[in-house]
C-alpha positions in Angstrom: 79.3 86.4 94.4 82.0 83.9 95.3 85.2 84.7 97.0 88.4 83.1 95.6 91.3 82.6 97.9 94.8 82.7 96.6 97.1 80.3 98.4 100.7 81.4 98.8 103.5 79.2 99.7 106.5 80.1 101.9 108.5 80.5 98.7 106.0 83.0 97.3 106.1 85.0 100.5 109.9 84.9 100.6 110.2 86.1 97.1 107.8 88.9 97.8 109.8 89.9 100.8 113.0 89.8 98.8 111.5 92.1 96.2 110.4 94.6 98.8 113.8 94.5 100.3 115.5 95.1 97.0 113.1 98.0 96.3 114.0 99.5 99.7 117.7 99.1 99.1 117.4 100.7 95.7 115.6 103.6 97.2 118.3 104.0 99.8 121.1 103.7 97.2 119.5 106.4 95.1 119.0 108.5 98.2 115.2 108.9 97.6 114.3 108.7 101.3 111.6 106.1 100.7 113.2 103.0 102.2 111.6 103.3 105.6 108.2 104.1 104.2 108.4 101.0 101.9 109.3 98.7 104.8 106.6 100.1 107.0 104.0 99.7 104.2 105.1 96.1 103.6 104.8 95.3 107.3 101.4 96.9 107.5 100.2 95.1 104.4 101.5 91.8 105.8 99.7 92.3 109.1 96.4 93.3 107.4 96.4 90.3 105.1 97.4 88.0 107.9 94.3 88.8 110.0 
């Protein structure tokens, strides 16, 4: 079985970060209380994928 690596550019990562930020802001605006959890999950995912 071969492993395929997906190469992401800085633009791709910036777009993903922007979408996560918009999701967190939408959650905050709707008073869902998920904004902090979304940001923490995004940071954890970034750290796990970076190692």
